[in-house]
C-alpha positions as a LaTeX table, in Angstrom:
\begin{tabular}{lrrr}
\hline
Residue & $x$ (\AA) & $y$ (\AA) & $z$ (\AA) \\
\hline
Met1 & 4.39 & 13.04 & $-23.04$ \\
Thr2 & 1.33 & 15.00 & $-21.95$ \\
Thr3 & $-1.31$ & 13.70 & $-19.56$ \\
Pro4 & $-4.57$ & 15.13 & $-18.21$ \\
Ala5 & $-2.73$ & 15.93 & $-14.98$ \\
Asp6 & $-0.56$ & 18.39 & $-16.89$ \\
Asp7 & $-3.37$ & 20.94 & $-16.56$ \\
Asn8 & $-3.02$ & 20.83 & $-12.77$ \\
Pro9 & $-0.87$ & 23.75 & $-11.53$ \\
Gln10 & 0.39 & 21.66 & $-8.63$ \\
Val11 & 1.59 & 18.96 & $-11.04$ \\
Leu12 & 3.16 & 21.49 & $-13.37$ \\
Ser13 & 5.16 & 23.08 & $-10.58$ \\
Gln14 & 6.37 & 19.67 & $-9.41$ \\
Ile15 & 7.47 & 18.91 & $-12.97$ \\
Glu16 & 9.40 & 22.18 & $-13.02$ \\
Val17 & 11.27 & 21.16 & $-9.88$ \\
Leu18 & 12.13 & 17.74 & $-11.35$ \\
Glu19 & 13.33 & 19.40 & $-14.55$ \\
Ser20 & 15.56 & 21.65 & $-12.46$ \\
Leu21 & 17.24 & 18.49 & $-11.14$ \\
Ala22 & 18.71 & 17.70 & $-14.58$ \\
Pro23 & 22.29 & 18.62 & $-13.53$ \\
Ala24 & 22.00 & 16.44 & $-10.42$ \\
Val25 & 20.62 & 13.56 & $-12.49$ \\
Glu26 & 23.49 & 13.94 & $-14.97$ \\
Ala27 & 26.02 & 13.92 & $-12.12$ \\
Asn28 & 24.55 & 10.69 & $-10.77$ \\
Leu29 & 24.42 & 8.74 & $-14.02$ \\
Ser30 & 27.64 & 7.16 & $-12.74$ \\
Leu31 & 25.40 & 5.01 & $-10.54$ \\
Leu32 & 24.71 & 3.06 & $-13.73$ \\
Thr33 & 27.32 & 0.52 & $-14.80$ \\
Ser34 & 28.74 & 0.87 & $-18.30$ \\
Ile35 & 27.51 & $-1.95$ & $-20.50$ \\
Asp36 & 31.03 & $-3.15$ & $-21.32$ \\
Lys37 & 31.69 & $-3.66$ & $-17.58$ \\
Ala38 & 28.24 & $-4.89$ & $-16.53$ \\
Trp39 & 27.49 & $-8.47$ & $-15.61$ \\
Gln40 & 25.15 & $-10.44$ & $-17.86$ \\
Pro41 & 22.89 & $-13.40$ & $-17.00$ \\
Ser42 & 25.05 & $-15.86$ & $-18.95$ \\
Asp43 & 27.94 & $-15.08$ & $-16.58$ \\
Tyr44 & 26.11 & $-17.00$ & $-13.83$ \\
Leu45 & 24.57 & $-19.86$ & $-15.82$ \\
Pro46 & 26.07 & $-23.07$ & $-17.24$ \\
Asp47 & 27.36 & $-22.71$ & $-20.82$ \\
Leu48 & 25.07 & $-25.01$ & $-22.79$ \\
Ser49 & 27.28 & $-24.63$ & $-25.87$ \\
Ser50 & 30.21 & $-26.21$ & $-24.04$ \\
Pro51 & 31.18 & $-29.81$ & $-24.95$ \\
Asp52 & 30.66 & $-30.78$ & $-21.30$ \\
Trp53 & 27.38 & $-28.93$ & $-20.96$ \\
Gln54 & 25.62 & $-31.92$ & $-19.43$ \\
Asp55 & 28.13 & $-32.10$ & $-16.59$ \\
Leu56 & 27.91 & $-28.34$ & $-16.10$ \\
Leu57 & 24.12 & $-28.47$ & $-15.97$ \\
Gln58 & 24.09 & $-31.41$ & $-13.58$ \\
Ser59 & 26.51 & $-29.64$ & $-11.27$ \\
Phe60 & 24.41 & $-26.45$ & $-11.47$ \\
Arg61 & 21.16 & $-28.29$ & $-10.68$ \\
Ala62 & 22.45 & $-30.51$ & $-7.89$ \\
Pro63 & 22.25 & $-27.93$ & $-5.04$ \\
Thr64 & 18.71 & $-26.91$ & $-6.00$ \\
Ala65 & 17.39 & $-30.39$ & $-5.19$ \\
Glu66 & 17.50 & $-29.50$ & $-1.49$ \\
Met67 & 15.78 & $-26.14$ & $-1.88$ \\
Ser68 & 12.59 & $-25.89$ & 0.18 \\
Asp69 & 9.20 & $-25.22$ & $-1.40$ \\
Glu70 & 8.98 & $-22.01$ & 0.65 \\
Leu71 & 12.20 & $-20.69$ & $-0.83$ \\
Leu72 & 11.05 & $-21.67$ & $-4.32$ \\
Val73 & 7.79 & $-19.76$ & $-3.85$ \\
Val74 & 9.61 & $-16.64$ & $-2.69$ \\
Leu75 & 12.11 & $-16.90$ & $-5.53$ \\
Val76 & 9.34 & $-17.26$ & $-8.12$ \\
Gly77 & 7.41 & $-14.33$ & $-6.63$ \\
Asp78 & 10.51 & $-12.15$ & $-6.76$ \\
Met79 & 11.19 & $-13.21$ & $-10.34$ \\
Val80 & 7.62 & $-12.54$ & $-11.47$ \\
Thr81 & 7.82 & $-9.07$ & $-9.92$ \\
Glu82 & 11.09 & $-8.38$ & $-11.77$ \\
Glu83 & 9.64 & $-9.62$ & $-15.06$ \\
Ala84 & 6.88 & $-7.01$ & $-14.94$ \\
Leu85 & 9.48 & $-4.32$ & $-15.60$ \\
Pro86 & 7.67 & $-2.91$ & $-18.68$ \\
Asn87 & 4.86 & $-1.65$ & $-16.45$ \\
Tyr88 & 7.23 & 0.08 & $-14.05$ \\
Ala89 & 9.17 & 1.76 & $-16.86$ \\
Val90 & 5.96 & 3.14 & $-18.37$ \\
Ser91 & 4.97 & 4.56 & $-14.99$ \\
Leu92 & 8.33 & 6.26 & $-14.45$ \\
Asn93 & 8.27 & 7.85 & $-17.87$ \\
Leu94 & 5.88 & 10.35 & $-16.28$ \\
Ile95 & 9.05 & 11.69 & $-14.68$ \\
Ala96 & 11.36 & 11.36 & $-17.69$ \\
Arg97 & 8.65 & 12.63 & $-20.07$ \\
Asp98 & 10.47 & 11.18 & $-23.08$ \\
Glu99 & 8.06 & 11.57 & $-25.99$ \\
Thr100 & 10.39 & 10.09 & $-28.61$ \\
Gly101 & 11.91 & 7.21 & $-26.64$ \\
Thr102 & 15.41 & 8.35 & $-27.60$ \\
Ser103 & 15.77 & 11.64 & $-25.74$ \\
Thr104 & 19.28 & 12.55 & $-24.63$ \\
Gly105 & 18.00 & 14.37 & $-21.54$ \\
Pro106 & 19.45 & 13.23 & $-18.19$ \\
Trp107 & 16.18 & 11.82 & $-16.88$ \\
Ser108 & 15.65 & 9.82 & $-20.07$ \\
Lys109 & 19.20 & 8.51 & $-20.04$ \\
Trp110 & 18.77 & 7.41 & $-16.45$ \\
Leu111 & 15.40 & 5.72 & $-17.06$ \\
Arg112 & 16.66 & 3.76 & $-20.07$ \\
Gly113 & 19.86 & 2.79 & $-18.27$ \\
Trp114 & 17.95 & 1.77 & $-15.16$ \\
Thr115 & 15.51 & $-0.27$ & $-17.24$ \\
Ser116 & 18.31 & $-2.05$ & $-19.10$ \\
Glu117 & 20.00 & $-2.99$ & $-15.83$ \\
Glu118 & 16.78 & $-4.13$ & $-14.19$ \\
Asn119 & 15.85 & $-6.20$ & $-17.24$ \\
Arg120 & 18.72 & $-8.60$ & $-16.50$ \\
His121 & 17.25 & $-9.49$ & $-13.11$ \\
Gly122 & 14.13 & $-11.16$ & $-14.43$ \\
Asp123 & 16.10 & $-12.77$ & $-17.26$ \\
Leu124 & 18.60 & $-14.34$ & $-14.87$ \\
Leu125 & 16.09 & $-15.55$ & $-12.28$ \\
Asn126 & 13.86 & $-16.93$ & $-15.04$ \\
Ala127 & 16.74 & $-18.89$ & $-16.54$ \\
Phe128 & 17.84 & $-20.13$ & $-13.11$ \\
Leu129 & 14.38 & $-21.45$ & $-12.27$ \\
Arg130 & 13.97 & $-23.04$ & $-15.69$ \\
Leu131 & 17.28 & $-24.89$ & $-15.40$ \\
Thr132 & 16.53 & $-26.21$ & $-11.91$ \\
Gly133 & 13.50 & $-28.17$ & $-13.11$ \\
Arg134 & 11.96 & $-27.55$ & $-9.67$ \\
Val135 & 9.00 & $-25.37$ & $-10.69$ \\
Asp136 & 6.16 & $-25.42$ & $-13.21$ \\
Met137 & 7.47 & $-22.83$ & $-15.65$ \\
Arg138 & 4.20 & $-22.63$ & $-17.58$ \\
Ala139 & 2.35 & $-21.64$ & $-14.42$ \\
Val140 & 5.09 & $-19.08$ & $-13.75$ \\
Glu141 & 4.86 & $-17.73$ & $-17.31$ \\
Ile142 & 1.08 & $-17.40$ & $-17.04$ \\
Thr143 & 1.59 & $-15.39$ & $-13.86$ \\
Val144 & 4.04 & $-13.03$ & $-15.57$ \\
His145 & 1.65 & $-12.65$ & $-18.51$ \\
His146 & $-1.23$ & $-11.76$ & $-16.19$ \\
Leu147 & 0.83 & $-9.32$ & $-14.13$ \\
Ile148 & 1.97 & $-7.30$ & $-17.15$ \\
Ala149 & $-1.50$ & $-7.41$ & $-18.72$ \\
Asn150 & $-3.16$ & $-6.35$ & $-15.44$ \\
Gly151 & $-1.07$ & $-3.19$ & $-15.35$ \\
Phe152 & 0.47 & $-1.38$ & $-12.45$ \\
Asn153 & $-0.84$ & 1.38 & $-10.23$ \\
Pro154 & 1.71 & 2.65 & $-7.69$ \\
Arg155 & $-0.96$ & 5.03 & $-6.36$ \\
Thr156 & 1.27 & 8.01 & $-6.88$ \\
Gln157 & $-0.99$ & 10.21 & $-9.00$ \\
Pro158 & $-1.40$ & 13.11 & $-9.27$ \\
Asp159 & 1.85 & 13.98 & $-7.49$ \\
Val160 & 4.95 & 13.51 & $-9.64$ \\
Tyr161 & 7.18 & 13.57 & $-6.54$ \\
Ala162 & 5.43 & 10.43 & $-5.36$ \\
Gly163 & 7.02 & 8.47 & $-8.21$ \\
Leu164 & 10.48 & 9.13 & $-6.77$ \\
Ile165 & 9.35 & 8.32 & $-3.24$ \\
Tyr166 & 7.76 & 5.09 & $-4.38$ \\
Thr167 & 10.81 & 3.96 & $-6.33$ \\
Ala168 & 13.25 & 4.82 & $-3.55$ \\
Phe169 & 11.12 & 2.71 & $-1.20$ \\
Gln170 & 10.76 & $-0.22$ & $-3.60$ \\
Glu171 & 14.41 & $-0.35$ & $-4.60$ \\
Arg172 & 15.35 & $-0.69$ & $-0.94$ \\
Ala173 & 12.65 & $-3.32$ & $-0.39$ \\
Thr174 & 13.80 & $-5.42$ & $-3.35$ \\
Lys175 & 17.42 & $-5.09$ & $-2.24$ \\
Ile176 & 16.47 & $-6.51$ & 1.14 \\
Ser177 & 14.39 & $-9.30$ & $-0.40$ \\
His178 & 17.04 & $-10.45$ & $-2.88$ \\
Ala179 & 19.78 & $-10.28$ & $-0.26$ \\
Arg180 & 17.73 & $-12.40$ & 2.15 \\
Val181 & 16.93 & $-14.98$ & $-0.54$ \\
Gly182 & 20.65 & $-15.12$ & $-1.27$ \\
Gly183 & 21.34 & $-15.78$ & 2.40 \\
Leu184 & 18.76 & $-18.58$ & 2.48 \\
Ala185 & 20.23 & $-20.05$ & $-0.70$ \\
Ser186 & 23.63 & $-20.10$ & 0.96 \\
Asp187 & 22.12 & $-21.82$ & 4.00 \\
His188 & 20.56 & $-24.40$ & 1.66 \\
Gly189 & 23.97 & $-25.06$ & 0.12 \\
Asp190 & 23.37 & $-23.36$ & $-3.24$ \\
Pro191 & 26.32 & $-21.03$ & $-3.97$ \\
Asn192 & 25.03 & $-20.33$ & $-7.49$ \\
Leu193 & 21.76 & $-18.80$ & $-6.34$ \\
Ala194 & 23.51 & $-17.02$ & $-3.48$ \\
Lys195 & 25.84 & $-15.32$ & $-5.97$ \\
Ile196 & 22.97 & $-14.47$ & $-8.34$ \\
Cys197 & 20.90 & $-12.84$ & $-5.61$ \\
Gly198 & 23.94 & $-10.96$ & $-4.36$ \\
Lys199 & 24.53 & $-9.45$ & $-7.80$ \\
Ile200 & 20.88 & $-8.42$ & $-8.15$ \\
Ala201 & 20.80 & $-6.93$ & $-4.64$ \\
Ala202 & 23.92 & $-4.88$ & $-5.46$ \\
Asp203 & 22.17 & $-3.43$ & $-8.52$ \\
Glu204 & 19.13 & $-2.56$ & $-6.44$ \\
Ser205 & 21.38 & $-0.81$ & $-3.94$ \\
Arg206 & 22.81 & 1.50 & $-6.62$ \\
His207 & 19.35 & 2.20 & $-7.98$ \\
Glu208 & 18.02 & 2.90 & $-4.51$ \\
Glu209 & 20.81 & 5.40 & $-3.98$ \\
Phe210 & 19.90 & 7.31 & $-7.13$ \\
Tyr211 & 16.21 & 7.68 & $-6.34$ \\
Thr212 & 16.93 & 8.51 & $-2.70$ \\
Arg213 & 19.42 & 11.21 & $-3.70$ \\
Met214 & 17.03 & 12.75 & $-6.25$ \\
Met215 & 14.17 & 12.87 & $-3.78$ \\
Gly216 & 16.60 & 14.39 & $-1.29$ \\
Glu217 & 17.19 & 17.17 & $-3.81$ \\
Val218 & 13.43 & 17.69 & $-4.02$ \\
Phe219 & 13.19 & 18.05 & $-0.24$ \\
Glu220 & 15.85 & 20.76 & $-0.39$ \\
Arg221 & 14.07 & 22.69 & $-3.17$ \\
Asp222 & 10.42 & 22.22 & $-2.23$ \\
Pro223 & 10.27 & 20.92 & 1.37 \\
Gly224 & 6.72 & 21.93 & 2.23 \\
Arg225 & 5.03 & 20.20 & $-0.66$ \\
Ala226 & 7.43 & 17.24 & $-0.62$ \\
Val227 & 6.58 & 16.53 & 3.02 \\
Leu228 & 2.86 & 16.58 & 2.24 \\
Val229 & 3.36 & 14.17 & $-0.67$ \\
Leu230 & 5.41 & 11.82 & 1.51 \\
Lys231 & 2.72 & 11.86 & 4.19 \\
Arg232 & 0.08 & 11.03 & 1.58 \\
Met233 & 2.19 & 8.15 & 0.28 \\
Leu234 & 2.70 & 6.68 & 3.75 \\
Arg235 & $-0.85$ & 7.26 & 4.93 \\
Arg236 & $-1.65$ & 3.80 & 3.66 \\
Val237 & 0.54 & 0.81 & 2.91 \\
Ile238 & 2.85 & 1.35 & $-0.08$ \\
Ala239 & 1.45 & $-0.68$ & $-2.99$ \\
Met240 & 3.77 & $-3.56$ & $-3.77$ \\
Pro241 & 4.66 & $-3.81$ & $-7.49$ \\
Gly242 & 3.58 & $-7.44$ & $-7.80$ \\
Arg243 & 0.25 & $-7.10$ & $-6.03$ \\
Leu244 & $-1.79$ & $-7.77$ & $-9.19$ \\
Met245 & $-0.05$ & $-11.08$ & $-9.93$ \\
Tyr246 & $-2.41$ & $-13.90$ & $-10.85$ \\
Asp247 & $-1.78$ & $-17.43$ & $-12.09$ \\
Gly248 & $-5.27$ & $-17.99$ & $-13.47$ \\
Lys249 & $-6.26$ & $-19.93$ & $-10.35$ \\
Asp250 & $-5.55$ & $-18.07$ & $-7.12$ \\
Pro251 & $-7.10$ & $-14.57$ & $-6.93$ \\
Asp252 & $-5.15$ & $-13.94$ & $-3.71$ \\
Leu253 & $-1.82$ & $-15.09$ & $-5.08$ \\
Phe254 & 0.14 & $-12.01$ & $-4.04$ \\
Glu255 & $-1.14$ & $-12.17$ & $-0.47$ \\
His256 & $-0.25$ & $-15.86$ & $-0.27$ \\
Phe257 & 3.23 & $-15.22$ & $-1.72$ \\
Ser258 & 3.73 & $-12.34$ & 0.74 \\
Thr259 & 2.70 & $-14.58$ & 3.63 \\
Val260 & 5.36 & $-17.13$ & 2.71 \\
Ala261 & 7.95 & $-14.34$ & 2.30 \\
Gln262 & 7.13 & $-13.03$ & 5.78 \\
Arg263 & 7.09 & $-16.50$ & 7.30 \\
Val264 & 10.63 & $-17.30$ & 6.11 \\
Gly265 & 11.88 & $-13.81$ & 6.98 \\
Val266 & 12.61 & $-12.56$ & 3.46 \\
Tyr267 & 10.48 & $-9.42$ & 3.74 \\
Thr268 & 8.43 & $-8.60$ & 6.82 \\
Ala269 & 6.37 & $-5.86$ & 8.41 \\
His270 & 9.44 & $-5.02$ & 10.48 \\
Asp271 & 11.37 & $-4.40$ & 7.26 \\
Tyr272 & 8.60 & $-2.09$ & 6.06 \\
Ala273 & 8.87 & $-0.05$ & 9.27 \\
Gln274 & 12.66 & 0.09 & 9.01 \\
Ile275 & 12.49 & 1.37 & 5.43 \\
Val276 & 10.16 & 4.17 & 6.50 \\
Glu277 & 12.51 & 5.03 & 9.36 \\
His278 & 15.52 & 4.98 & 7.02 \\
Leu279 & 13.93 & 7.32 & 4.47 \\
Val280 & 12.65 & 9.78 & 7.09 \\
Arg281 & 16.17 & 9.91 & 8.53 \\
Arg282 & 17.94 & 10.04 & 5.16 \\
Trp283 & 15.74 & 12.88 & 3.91 \\
Lys284 & 16.18 & 14.71 & 7.24 \\
Ile285 & 12.44 & 15.16 & 7.58 \\
Gly286 & 12.72 & 16.20 & 11.23 \\
Thr287 & 14.98 & 19.16 & 10.45 \\
Leu288 & 13.06 & 20.66 & 7.50 \\
Ala289 & 11.93 & 24.27 & 7.95 \\
Val290 & 8.22 & 23.94 & 7.20 \\
Thr291 & 5.04 & 25.48 & 8.59 \\
Gly292 & 1.30 & 24.87 & 8.71 \\
Ala293 & 0.02 & 21.60 & 7.24 \\
Ala294 & 3.55 & 20.64 & 6.25 \\
Ala295 & 4.73 & 20.99 & 9.86 \\
Glu296 & 1.86 & 18.76 & 10.99 \\
Ala297 & 2.85 & 16.24 & 8.33 \\
Gln298 & 6.46 & 16.46 & 9.48 \\
Glu299 & 5.46 & 15.55 & 13.03 \\
Thr300 & 3.37 & 12.63 & 11.79 \\
Leu301 & 6.17 & 11.30 & 9.59 \\
Cys302 & 8.74 & 11.40 & 12.36 \\
Ala303 & 6.59 & 9.02 & 14.40 \\
Gln304 & 5.39 & 6.90 & 11.47 \\
Ser305 & 7.94 & 4.09 & 11.66 \\
Glu306 & 7.32 & 3.62 & 15.38 \\
Arg307 & 3.61 & 3.22 & 14.77 \\
Ile308 & 4.22 & 0.68 & 12.01 \\
Ala309 & 6.75 & $-1.20$ & 14.12 \\
Ser310 & 4.28 & $-1.44$ & 17.00 \\
Ala311 & 1.87 & $-3.31$ & 14.72 \\
Ala312 & 4.55 & $-5.46$ & 13.07 \\
Glu313 & 4.70 & $-8.09$ & 15.81 \\
Ala314 & 0.96 & $-8.68$ & 15.66 \\
Ile315 & 1.16 & $-9.01$ & 11.89 \\
Gln316 & 4.00 & $-11.50$ & 12.22 \\
Glu317 & 2.05 & $-13.60$ & 14.73 \\
Lys318 & $-0.97$ & $-13.62$ & 12.44 \\
Val319 & 1.19 & $-14.76$ & 9.54 \\
Lys320 & 2.54 & $-17.66$ & 11.58 \\
Ser321 & $-1.00$ & $-18.83$ & 12.31 \\
Leu322 & $-2.16$ & $-18.89$ & 8.68 \\
Pro323 & $-2.50$ & $-22.34$ & 7.08 \\
Pro324 & $-0.27$ & $-23.41$ & 4.16 \\
Val325 & $-1.59$ & $-22.72$ & 0.66 \\
Ser326 & $-1.27$ & $-24.63$ & $-2.61$ \\
Phe327 & 0.84 & $-22.92$ & $-5.29$ \\
Ser328 & 0.61 & $-23.74$ & $-8.99$ \\
Trp329 & 4.25 & $-22.62$ & $-9.30$ \\
Ile330 & 5.37 & $-25.70$ & $-7.36$ \\
Arg331 & 2.89 & $-28.04$ & $-9.04$ \\
Gly332 & 0.16 & $-27.69$ & $-6.46$ \\
Arg333 & 2.26 & $-28.41$ & $-3.39$ \\
Glu334 & 1.56 & $-26.37$ & $-0.28$ \\
Ala335 & 3.85 & $-23.78$ & 1.28 \\
\hline
\end{tabular}
């Protein structure tokens, strides 16, 4: 798949480095689960074809009656983000560069396998929410429709490396978010949702490991440029994948969803700082042998998480002071 950026020598040389990673990608395809051993959404939902399906459904729905509106909002926001998978897969094909859609190259095999595993997340959360009867599914569906139609800009262009950095960051962020929702579900007495979120978080953990390892390989092969790309990515806040969500009513829906998520502790500014710290440490940024602008970037990156953390408390206090907002997802109730 060719793009206008392919005429840029810097882009072309980054592509060459990623192509050289093919053996490493192939060796890490084991981070995907074989389909015959993978979990499927129906494994965690009541069997509506069973003779006692009504009893199964009633038992499944009972714990959700006590779920708070705040937890419902966060769960819907996470689900909507997962459902926009088509946009993310298109973006990452800039790395796989699969022009036919059926390439047997390692990058293409990974991308298709990753997409197929991620696809189950939105399917399962969608079905869970539908069966609870606790949310306005049409409002949720409109939001998914808008998010996919609005597109997705991870702000990674023109650097191809940035796609790996972005995905490593986001996979860790979604792992944290799903795990925290699972913990809240357990606290609310819903073992079904707790188990569902645990399964999804485990997938995200494997996916995070792949992208983190591959970007680690890039830092070994091309440290100077990789450091500069990482600095550019972290110079401003990493764009969240669901930031263009819209329900047809609230133009600031993502900000309002994020506020609720921070308020209940699902994903906070402190988590953002900790992810930056984790990646800088995992990629051994402080020990890279670089000079010039890359050395300056290295110094900046090693102090980046501390700077973000110092602002996190103020952000958290501001979030606590914000008034509740009406969400169409929960039939106009405030959270």
